[in-house]
C-alpha angles and dihedrals in degrees: 000000000000120000123240107259093216092063125058110261122240115241115210099185114128109271121255119268091259090063100063115137128232124235099222126097120298095256133030132180112260144149119298117306096251089066094054110025121053116221093245095047118124111243126178137184115235131194109210118231089241113108090197089063107066095183140093126230135203119237136181116242111218114231093248090062099039095099093048095058128094135140107295097027113140113231142173116239138184109245127169094337098317141074118250135174124255149158130252104237101172129022129213096006130170106245120218115267125259100038137108111225123218118218129248109263099207144353106231102184148265119351138177119313118261092256090069097059094067090041090054089050090051091047093049089054092043093053102027097247142115126276094226090066091054093043091057088061088052094050127087119266089233135018113290115204101177143007128240118254117238116259115269089236127013112210114235118259118260115263117262124203106247107242136165095281092051090051089047090054093050090053091047094051089062090069128073088232125006131174112219116200110206122172115250095256094048115109111235092199096100090053090055092050091052090053093043089059088075093058137271111354135195116231126190118197128183099229133033095236091061091047092050096045094050088046093057092048091050091049090051088052089061098257123132110243134193116195113198137263096011094050097044093132091050090050090048089053086069101219100089130081106251127218126182145136127252092322087060084084086079097033111156097238103122103205115015116183094226140355123228121189113193119206089001088181092066116120091219089076088072119082113232098204120067127304086049095203123171120226093213093059092041093054092045089056090044091053092049091050091049094042092233132129121269121204120200108196123190144137089226110023118213120241089250091059093045087052099055108048147003120301115232120184141182123254111282095248090048092050095046090050089055093060121075128232114280122208108199111196111202107212097177093107097047113101124251115275094030089131131224099298120083123192096255090050090053090051090053091045094055092046127102100257131089111269125202112195115200122202119158095210119100123202130034103288131003094188129027138173134197114263091212104049102009093236113155111241112251141166114272091210103048104007093238123141114271129217129217114247127217089259093055096254124125116248128194111217092198102055102007093240111160126198137166121271091280132132110241092212107045104006094245117161102204120084129194116220111237100170116020124210127212095272093058097040090053089060093046091051093049089055092045096047096032092223137089116285122201123223118217125181132144092266102042141026134055129256096296090193088076096049132081095240113128099195123046129181122190146118124287087287086080090068089059096050101039114068104183133031138149097226131018110195124196104206098193110010093164090077088065094044093049099039112139095243128104093232094047091119094052090046093051091049090050087053090057092049090055091049090047090056091051094055097037130217124333090257090066093062097237122129145195115231118203125189112203148144090215104063093157096055113129094240092055092043092048093054093041092053097032090241110131091174088076088070097040093049093051092043094050092055093045096048091048090056095044097041094236125146132316090022085057136011112250140187130187116210118202142149139082093296093042094104091052090050090048090050090052092047118100108192111223124214109296095026122102128191119211127189158324101240119158089344095307132111127198121218112195137182141165094260143358098261091061094041099045094046088052092051092048092054092071123082110229109247121223116277136043115330128168124195117186116189110202096349115210097212108047 
């Protein structure tokens, strides 16, 4: 691949004999610097690609490599008797006196632009992590030895009819940060074209299929596109529009003209491994540093998005048209033991259209009782409820104890299913519909969208893998509304948004069927009336009363060395420590400046430690 002529090319020829590296530690005690390092020698500061080493080291650059080095270049360095990777974070530095510097062993290739190093330092403070872990996300998946040149002539984008979304985008681009609420069935493509008119933009999407689809459409419009991670070198060149998933927060485009985050409410934007950074918050900070507009797009904006920028919405009629029909089945008057299948659900199941049934319970049975004595099946070791495995045995999820299908109280061998899982529900649906039913979860099943099976049952993973259906039925939505997590309402609303996209707008005739004993819940009413503010208003008040994010900044401390960390932590004024509870502590403060400064004041003890700042699932 040809190198950009405006940037110095990297030479990957073997260094001259005078540039051989030593295998000792990066720094050694020695006479004063003047005796060892000439004034004109090239010295750089390198951050090792070792998250456990939160330090930078100075290295000499051999003359044969000097032209290849800039801030961001990926190199190999000798460190503590071995060679490790690293990034040049400062160029032509003055090293401390009294040390002998080792030389860089090898120049590997292109790395992140300089702007991302300060961003990684900020993110490591914000989420109590190490910069090296974040710089790995910003680095190429394979060695990049050159960057592509821009095309001689870029064809103009295809004209697009100016519609309401395009006009909404133009208004949003006038704000530093704006939250744009688009109904689930509304196409965000006109919004992207309006932003791309400013120059190359950075787009973050929650799923790969969305990023690829939008990338194809932008290419067809005549715009250069780089989809991460495959097109990392094209993104690093800086002249293409960049699309990616969560890692797009650290995309290597140096100066985008705007940033667009699609479905900013989606949980996939938060990293599960520590540091648990959120792409939405990183991109908002990145836009602020660059002085460019940031658009947060969602059918149901999170409280975090509503708190950082102006809210722009479609007209009332357009927004209602972009939501499907919702059929809320009130099961409060049905007797106990009536099962999962209401009359209206059975009618939909036996219709002609394709039906996708959602139940977020895997396995055969999550709760059983003895037919003979009525005793709830529990573990004889820890007394926790046991589930029924696919082979018929009873399994404890707490201590992994396994026993045959046998009542521990009376010895009965027949169990009554009190809370069915997906495996059992599939069998019951097949008997009810008298036709095959496909099962689809994250762990099992193929892409049912490509099979001829009319009825599919599965967990919420089915909503990611099936793109079109006539009916999406939630068999037990109350378990989502009553989940013991402080973001349960937002997560439930996000599930309804996914279902809405599968069935399409109300003009298409599809519908979302929800079985519940809480028909007046704000989540269901917000979806039914196409008014997401019903959820956000109720959640804002609830979080304020309980002290959960974003009303307050919160971190959860856990792991084997968490007690040692808590013992070393001295809570400053404005920071409270709650716990322990199940081996976890909560550290809470009024804002992230106070909280993150307090977290950074404690040295990490040896052993496993997990610090989750603003955890999604708690």
